[in-house]
N, C-alpha and C positions, 0 to 999 in steps of 0.2 A: 967472330960470329957477328952477323948483322942483326937488326931488330927482328926481322921475320924469323930467323933461326931461333932467337931467344923465345919468341912467342910460341912457335910450333916446331918442335923437333920430333921427327918420326923415329919410332923405335926400329930396331933391326928387323924384328918380326913383321911389323907393318910394311916396311920397305920390301921385304921378301914377298909378302902376299901381293902387294901392288905390282911388283915385277912379274909374278906368275899370272895375275889377271891380265896384264898388258900383253903377255905372250899369247893369251887366248883371245885377244882383241877386245878386252873390257877395260875401261878406265873409270876413274872416279870423276863425277861431275859435281863440282862444289857450288855451282850456280843454281838459281831457281829458274825454272822454265815456265813460260806462259804460252800455251798453244791454243790458237783459234781452231776449234773443231770444225768450223764451216769452211775456212779457207786453207787450213794447214799451216798458216803463218806461225812461226815460233820466235819468241823473243826471250833473251836471257837477262837475269838481274842478279846482283850480288846480295841483295837482301829483300825481305818481304815488303818493307816500306816502299822501296822503289817499284816493286811489282804492283802493289796496290795503287800507288799514285798513277802508274801507267794505265791501270784499268778504269780510272774515273772517266765516265762518259762513253766508254766503249760499248758497243752493241754486239750481240751474237753469243755463241756458246764458247766459253773459255775454260781451259783446264790448267790448273796450277800444280806444278810438281815440286817436291822437295828435293834437295840435293841427293844424289844417289849414284848408281852405276849407269854407264853408257857403253853400248857396243860400238867399237870403232872399226871393225872389219866385217865385211860381208861373208857369210858362210858359203 
């Protein structure tokens, strides 16, 4: 096992659920998204500190998301 596997090992049930979601075109998004509501620009960050540092001095309307689900296939 490498360091990443020691820190975060998925249970069998979690893996099964993620596989079922993937079949439906849904994946887990572990990053934080910042979206400019005026231009549609989207930028991704690994943590809130990076996202907030990026926002310093930015103008416009921005929306910050938490990690969550993302649709990967078009219906």
